[in-house]
C-alpha atoms as one frame of an Amber mdcrd trajectory, in Angstrom:
protein
 -25.530  75.584 -23.241 -26.038  74.373 -26.626 -22.411  73.907 -27.389 -22.245
  71.750 -23.950 -25.064  69.662 -24.065 -24.104  68.744 -27.474 -20.107  67.732
 -26.115 -22.441  65.904 -23.659 -24.447  63.694 -26.124 -20.913  63.103 -28.215
 -19.921  61.085 -25.782 -23.171  59.676 -25.353 -22.324  57.304 -28.937 -18.880
  56.268 -27.316 -20.018  54.819 -24.291 -22.497  52.730 -25.975 -19.405  51.536
 -28.015 -17.863  51.167 -25.149 -20.254  49.125 -23.835 -20.360  47.064 -26.901
 -17.107  45.880 -26.979 -16.373  45.272 -23.046 -17.773  41.779 -22.059 -19.893
  42.684 -19.513 -19.789  38.867 -18.373 -16.308  37.677 -17.056 -15.787  35.019
 -19.835 -13.782  32.861 -17.495 -16.918  31.900 -15.644 -18.883  30.982 -18.927
 -16.229  28.665 -19.195 -16.949  24.919 -18.600 -16.185  23.216 -15.603 -14.258
  20.617 -15.797 -15.759  17.046 -15.539 -15.604  15.498 -12.005 -15.197  12.251
 -11.539 -18.684  10.463 -10.987 -16.076   7.712  -9.027 -16.571   8.296  -4.936
 -12.669   8.659  -3.754 -13.993   5.447  -1.296 -14.260   3.024  -4.411 -10.318
   3.996  -5.355  -9.438   3.410  -1.583 -11.087   0.299  -0.965  -9.626  -1.192
  -4.342  -6.255  -0.307  -3.479  -6.311  -1.881  -0.309  -8.139  -5.279  -1.455
  -5.514  -4.619  -4.345  -2.658  -4.279  -1.733  -3.978  -7.129   0.518  -4.830
  -9.491  -2.388  -1.627  -9.355  -3.378   0.281 -10.068  -0.184  -2.034 -12.987
   1.106  -1.762 -14.627  -2.065   1.572 -14.861  -2.200   1.727 -16.287   1.284
  -0.765 -18.518   0.103   2.043 -20.327  -3.482   5.043 -20.227  -1.747   3.715
 -21.275   2.079   6.123 -24.492   2.632   3.348 -25.665   4.422   0.422 -24.831
   1.926  -1.192 -26.522  -0.912   0.765 -24.890  -3.752   3.914 -25.314  -1.830
   6.304 -23.299  -4.618   8.479 -22.343  -2.832   9.990 -20.184  -6.106   9.994
 -16.684  -5.263  12.842 -15.213  -7.382  10.846 -16.803  -9.851   7.392 -15.488
  -9.533   8.654 -11.868  -8.436  10.576 -12.171 -12.073   6.567 -13.158 -13.348
   5.390  -9.881 -12.037   7.686  -8.175 -13.062   7.425  -9.969 -17.102   3.994
  -8.965 -16.925   4.030  -5.923 -15.858   6.570  -5.317 -18.409   3.718  -6.483
 -21.205   0.682  -4.924 -19.687   2.578  -0.985 -19.425   3.557  -0.909 -23.271
   0.035  -3.068 -23.736  -1.570   0.699 -22.213   0.807   2.693 -23.134  -0.210
   2.094 -27.204  -4.550   2.148 -25.833  -4.325   3.945 -23.424  -3.582   7.770
 -21.854  -2.597   6.053 -18.325   0.988   6.811 -19.311   0.832   9.772 -21.259
   3.529  11.398 -18.564   6.548   9.370 -20.379   6.300  11.724 -22.969   7.605
  14.848 -20.777  10.699  12.861 -20.115  13.865  13.047 -21.581  14.814   9.595
 -20.871  17.907   8.388 -23.156  20.476   5.436 -23.152  22.781   7.374 -20.638
  20.143   8.694 -18.286  18.869   5.445 -17.907  21.830   3.630 -17.089  22.993
   6.283 -14.463  19.464   6.613 -13.031  16.630   4.160 -13.516  19.180   0.439
 -13.672  20.516   1.694 -10.229  17.105   2.105  -8.786  16.286  -1.168 -10.852
  18.442  -2.968  -8.579  17.810  -1.658  -5.311  13.993  -2.109  -6.366  14.901
  -5.994  -7.818  16.550  -6.547  -4.345  13.518  -5.237  -1.927  11.504  -7.504
  -3.769  13.660 -11.080  -3.792  14.198 -10.558  -0.093   9.850  -9.567   0.369
   9.028 -12.623  -1.317  11.971 -14.809   0.558  10.352 -13.591   4.315   6.925
 -15.382   3.070   8.945 -19.270   3.307   9.821 -18.076   7.075   7.418 -15.725
   8.429   3.399 -15.726   9.012   1.229 -12.380   6.799   1.283 -10.952  11.182
   4.796 -10.948  11.812   5.688  -9.576   8.606   3.864  -6.995   8.912   5.525
  -5.470  11.510   8.250  -5.378  10.123   7.622  -3.480   7.862   6.368  -0.181
   9.763   9.716  -0.148  10.355  10.559   1.719   6.276   9.809   5.017   7.260
  12.824   4.687   9.751  14.292   3.142   7.494  13.650   5.912   4.873  15.036
   8.732   7.395  18.126   6.836   7.641  18.466   6.797   4.324  17.619  10.612
   3.343  20.688  11.335   6.301  22.973   9.145   4.822  22.144  10.281   1.351
  22.648  13.964   2.227  19.197  14.419   1.062  18.101  16.039   4.251  20.149
  17.683   7.411  19.697  15.530  11.171  16.950  16.445  13.106  17.350  15.078
  16.569  13.436  15.907  17.407  13.212  13.201  14.293  14.513  10.291  15.507
  12.710  10.640  18.499   9.818  10.832  17.076  10.495   7.647  14.633  11.804
   5.658  17.875   8.916   5.168  19.253   8.085   2.353  15.661  12.057   1.198
  16.217  10.455   0.761  20.070   6.780  -0.945  18.823   8.788  -3.528  16.225
  11.233  -4.522  18.765   8.558  -4.624  21.663   6.484  -7.489  18.795   9.650
  -8.772  17.582  10.446 -10.264  21.564   6.837 -11.405  21.434   6.979 -13.058
  18.590   6.350 -17.352  18.680   7.502 -18.356  15.701  10.322 -16.030  15.048
  12.923 -17.247  12.357  16.616 -15.303  12.389  17.014 -16.346   8.851  12.776
 -14.349   7.846  13.564 -11.789   9.796  17.230 -10.857   8.620  15.473 -11.711
   4.962  12.520  -8.803   5.968  15.306  -6.012   7.565  17.295  -6.522   4.661
  14.011  -6.000   1.924  13.117  -2.978   4.180  16.435  -1.348   3.478  16.745
  -1.338   0.032  13.166  -0.001  -0.665  14.501   2.687   1.427  17.567   3.307
  -0.833  15.365   2.874  -3.500  12.807   5.513  -2.015  15.983   8.116  -1.099
  17.408   7.311  -4.747  13.636   7.886  -6.857  12.861  10.697  -4.639  16.395
  12.476  -5.542  15.822  11.474  -9.359  11.884  13.746  -8.939  13.427  16.204
  -7.596  14.817  17.378 -11.319  11.437  18.708 -12.933  11.706  17.362 -16.212
  12.228  13.605 -14.244   8.305  13.245 -12.446   6.648  10.749 -12.556   3.732
   9.180 -11.637   3.997   5.482 -10.012   2.438   3.708 -12.764   5.067   5.358
 -15.637   7.795   4.897 -12.864   7.287   1.311 -13.690   6.591   1.334 -17.192
  11.000   2.221 -16.713  11.995   0.095 -14.039   9.633  -3.265 -14.861  11.395
  -4.364 -18.036  15.236  -4.402 -16.145  14.008  -5.610 -12.846  12.332  -8.624
 -15.075  15.783  -8.821 -16.620  17.852  -8.763 -13.138  15.876 -11.500 -11.553
  15.248 -13.587 -14.166  19.378 -13.702 -14.334  18.972 -14.699 -10.554  16.105
 -17.278 -10.746  17.905 -18.539 -13.799  20.570 -19.654 -12.103  19.211 -20.014
  -8.443  15.919 -21.957  -8.959  15.865 -22.842 -12.482  17.611 -25.995 -12.392
  15.418 -26.982  -8.723  11.949 -26.496 -10.907   9.930 -29.492 -12.331   6.923
 -29.489 -14.279   4.742 -30.501 -11.330   5.535 -27.281  -9.766   3.677 -25.867
 -12.194   0.944 -28.455 -12.569   0.035 -28.105  -8.371  -0.284 -23.869  -9.111
  -1.449 -23.998 -11.870  -1.279 -21.765 -15.098  -4.171 -19.976 -14.282  -3.602
 -19.778 -10.646  -0.321 -17.641 -11.826  -2.105 -15.530 -13.752  -4.342 -14.486
 -12.302  -1.573 -13.919  -9.196   0.414 -11.327 -11.854  -2.823  -9.383 -12.787
  -3.679  -8.527  -8.730  -0.036  -7.511  -8.500  -0.167  -5.918 -11.514  -3.876
  -3.623 -11.164  -2.152  -2.621  -7.279   0.471  -0.843  -9.436  -2.554   0.599
 -11.639  -4.727   1.485  -8.363  -1.765   3.515  -7.014  -1.960   6.050  -9.656
  -5.995   7.104  -9.509  -5.925   6.351  -5.499  -2.668   9.178  -5.411  -4.999
  11.622  -7.889  -8.116  10.952  -5.684  -7.268  11.482  -1.514  -4.837  12.815
   0.605  -1.894  11.884   2.918  -4.092  11.727   5.802  -6.004   9.482   3.543
  -3.103   7.261   2.292  -1.559   7.120   6.042  -4.611   5.708   7.576  -5.200
   3.658   4.722  -2.310   2.053   5.084  -2.462   1.380   9.025  -5.432   0.198
   8.029  -4.550  -2.628   5.372  -1.600  -3.793   7.746  -3.848  -4.378  10.552
  -6.629  -6.201   8.092  -3.375  -7.703   6.871  -2.714  -9.156  10.720  -6.054
 -10.010  11.259  -6.528 -12.476   8.125  -3.374 -14.263   8.777  -4.835 -14.823
  12.248  -8.069 -16.126  10.702  -6.354 -17.778   7.964  -3.096 -19.677   8.801
  -4.181 -19.458  12.316  -1.215 -17.222  13.028  -0.710 -17.316  16.610  -0.197
 -13.900  17.674   0.516 -12.560  21.346  -0.523  -9.858  23.802   2.663  -8.507
  23.902   2.762  -8.772  19.822  -0.429  -6.546  20.086   1.412  -3.979  22.546
   4.377  -3.438  20.220   2.478  -3.162  16.922  -0.083  -0.676  18.436   3.160
   1.465  19.876   4.096   1.182  16.212   1.536   2.271  14.489   0.875   5.357
  16.449   4.658   6.465  16.468   4.215   5.727  12.209   0.947   7.982  12.465
   2.202  10.450  14.528   5.530  10.592  12.532   3.662  10.642   8.735   0.997
  13.534   9.479   2.892  15.186  12.037   1.716  16.643  15.245   0.029  20.366
  14.716  -1.414  19.003  11.580  -2.894  16.234  13.778  -4.424  17.937  16.433
  -6.005  20.001  13.343  -7.193  16.889  12.880  -8.446  16.031  16.265 -10.307
  19.596  16.408 -12.594  19.325  12.757 -13.261  15.763  14.226 -14.370  16.710
  17.537 -16.930  19.613  15.859 -17.701  17.251  13.727 -18.602  15.282  16.290
 -20.490  17.331  18.363 -22.424  18.273  15.800 -23.267  15.075  14.899 -24.730
  14.448  18.337 -26.404  17.124  18.206 -28.823  16.425  14.778 -28.870  12.466
  15.445 -28.675  12.624  19.825 -30.045   8.114  19.838 -26.788   7.282  16.731
 -24.318   9.079  18.943 -25.016   6.958  21.740 -25.882   3.461  20.308 -21.713
   4.095  18.272 -20.204   5.222  21.866 -21.672   2.295  23.263 -19.989  -0.469
  20.477 -16.601   1.312  20.771 -16.620   0.751  24.294 -17.737  -2.456  23.501
 -15.033  -3.782  20.879 -12.341  -1.620  23.480 -12.951  -4.025  26.127 -12.991
  -7.198  23.431  -9.879  -6.008  22.265  -8.238  -5.648  25.581  -9.765  -8.936
  27.307  -8.367 -10.197  24.463  -4.720  -9.376  24.273  -4.159  -9.945  28.697
  -4.351 -13.368  26.891  -1.129 -15.301  26.219  -1.736 -16.116  22.482  -4.525
 -16.076  19.473  -4.548 -17.724  16.716  -6.014 -21.600  15.860  -4.051 -24.967
  15.211  -5.969 -25.184  11.084  -5.377 -28.820  11.489  -7.250 -29.471  14.520
 -10.807 -27.134  12.820 -10.064 -29.667  10.016 -10.416 -32.420  12.003 -13.253
 -30.903  14.327 -15.233 -30.105  10.867 -15.202 -33.482   8.964 -16.219 -34.764
  12.192 -19.168 -32.961  12.571 -19.638 -33.371   8.885 -19.346 -37.105   9.538
 -22.164 -37.120  12.528 -24.583 -35.629  10.342 -23.853 -38.489   7.226 -24.923
 -40.676  10.168 -21.804 -41.985  10.858 -22.237 -40.812  14.503 -18.287 -39.765
  16.317 -16.893 -42.933  13.956 -13.397 -42.911  11.785 -12.814 -39.155  10.580
 -13.944 -38.502   6.679 -10.343 -38.886   4.692  -9.808 -35.412   2.686
């Protein structure tokens, strides 16, 4: 008994020793958690939507032949954006960590010539065609035509062998094409050359995106949009600059730049570059669902802005066709199963909200019904738009009456 007690008591120090060696708390739980961004994702969404819409409206304002600036040099404007982006990415690479991802990429001269330069070529062509379109078509119709981009990307993916053809997928995207065709038939101010430029821009952009996807399929070439722009901007600026040198520079005069102003051109380039930076933060802070829905919302806002700013006439047939194409685009990008899951989750949360706030729920339902009736009745009208010159004339007459001039001559503006 004494030996047994002595043996047992001899194990006690080993237990104490082991307890002093083994950690009581998991060390992983003691590590400080990474600091979360204090900025809400909504900020990044609003910033991206504002800059993306701002670039499109700004470019249209500058390039519009009937506008005040009448700066009809879209290739030069694209070159200016790319040259400014090249300068800014070089500065950011040396002063910030936003472009540290480039250090992980084994970029050689051979890779640059074989991969980056061809992609840059199609990038340049898509930008040039996109800006040329502003000379002929309205922003509203341009956004409707851009809805065909997923279809063009799908076709390019199949033609390059990155994915096998799928008839079910083709059927899904056919609704996008159908909607855009209906919207095109309903376009009042249809210009064939502008339509062809926009389709060319969509095709070139689809080829570029497919080539980028093939490049990024290799683990050693993973890069975010800003790093991609760091590599593509210089070669695109050179290509566009050479084309502008022969096509547009001989027609340029000092009066063109004086009419626009160097500050306006600088502001335009800053907004375009800010868009490239905002995309990086948007991808890192949001999901694919949010990005898809935000893209659709941005397109709708641009159509409304085109109507409000330029008085663009939009027919009910266009609204109908564009609605079909937007619905088809959302279905194609998210997938039927995912959409069902989102609707189920949304229904559950809506029921919870209704049980907690029944009065607010009734107000929301009433507002949605009124808005729907407004949109439906508005869509039955033959066109939506107005004559901006008539509005300006009426405004001047109204100001004149306030100044005591009655219904006399219109004030010269």
